[in-house]
C-alpha positions as CSV (number, residue, x, y, z in Angstrom):
1,M,-126.2,-93.7,85.7
2,S,-123.5,-96.1,84.3
3,A,-120.7,-96.8,86.2
4,T,-118.5,-94.6,84.0
5,D,-120.0,-91.3,85.2
6,K,-119.0,-89.3,87.9
7,T,-121.3,-88.6,90.4
8,P,-121.9,-84.6,90.5
9,E,-120.2,-83.0,93.8
10,S,-122.2,-79.5,93.6
11,L,-125.5,-78.5,93.0
12,E,-124.0,-76.7,89.9
13,E,-122.5,-80.1,89.0
14,L,-125.7,-81.5,89.5
15,E,-127.7,-78.9,87.5
16,A,-124.9,-79.7,84.4
17,S,-125.5,-83.3,84.5
18,L,-129.3,-83.2,84.5
19,Q,-129.8,-80.3,81.8
20,S,-129.9,-82.8,78.5
21,L,-132.0,-85.5,80.3
22,S,-135.5,-85.8,80.6
23,H,-138.6,-88.3,80.7
24,D,-136.2,-91.2,81.7
25,I,-135.6,-93.0,85.0
26,Q,-131.3,-91.4,84.6
27,P,-132.2,-88.0,86.3
28,L,-133.6,-89.4,89.4
29,S,-130.5,-92.2,89.9
30,I,-128.3,-88.8,89.3
31,I,-130.0,-87.2,92.4
32,Q,-130.2,-90.1,94.2
33,S,-126.1,-90.8,93.9
34,F,-125.9,-86.7,94.9
35,A,-127.9,-87.3,97.7
36,K,-126.1,-89.9,99.3
37,N,-122.9,-87.9,99.0
38,I,-124.7,-85.0,100.8
39,G,-124.9,-87.1,104.3
40,K,-127.8,-87.5,106.6
41,T,-131.4,-85.9,106.4
42,K,-130.4,-82.4,108.0
43,A,-127.6,-82.0,105.4
44,R,-129.9,-82.5,102.7
45,Q,-132.1,-80.5,103.8
46,K,-129.6,-77.2,104.4
47,L,-128.3,-78.1,101.1
48,F,-131.9,-78.4,98.7
49,N,-133.7,-76.2,100.8
50,A,-131.0,-72.8,100.4
51,N,-132.2,-70.3,98.7
52,G,-132.2,-70.7,94.5
53,A,-131.4,-74.0,95.1
54,L,-134.6,-75.9,94.3
55,V,-137.1,-73.3,95.0
56,R,-137.1,-70.1,93.0
57,P,-139.2,-67.2,93.6
58,P,-142.6,-67.1,91.4
59,I,-142.0,-64.9,88.3
60,E,-144.6,-62.1,88.9
61,Y,-146.8,-59.7,87.1
62,Q,-146.0,-56.3,88.7
63,V,-142.1,-57.2,88.5
64,L,-142.1,-57.7,84.7
65,L,-144.1,-54.9,84.1
66,D,-142.0,-52.6,86.1
67,Q,-138.6,-54.0,84.1
68,G,-140.4,-53.7,80.6
69,A,-140.4,-56.9,80.1
70,I,-143.8,-57.4,79.1
71,A,-146.7,-55.0,77.9
72,L,-149.6,-52.8,79.8
73,D,-152.2,-54.7,78.2
74,E,-151.1,-58.3,79.2
75,D,-153.3,-59.9,81.8
76,P,-152.2,-60.3,85.4
77,F,-150.9,-63.6,86.5
78,I,-148.2,-65.3,88.9
79,L,-146.1,-67.9,88.0
80,L,-144.5,-70.6,90.0
81,Q,-141.6,-71.9,88.6
82,G,-142.0,-75.3,87.4
83,D,-145.7,-74.8,86.5
84,I,-147.0,-76.5,83.8
85,I,-148.2,-74.1,80.8
86,S,-150.6,-75.3,78.2
87,S,-153.1,-72.9,75.6
88,D,-155.2,-74.1,72.8
89,T,-152.8,-71.4,71.1
90,A,-149.6,-73.6,71.6
């Protein structure tokens, strides 16, 4: 993170600042800078553990089936947000 970059002040700003970054040290630097401004560990835990902040509910087979988002012939699964997916077909 360069000196001219603004430190994110909310989770929304943090997410927006990280969207276009990957595979280098810059995202870590932004998150560390953001976390420093939150306060001590208790305040950080409260913010990062808030519902939907970092941990999202799993993507569940039955929920998607009920919504019509997948076909009845799809294999059952539970997908945790952040899981790495690979296949021979891909």
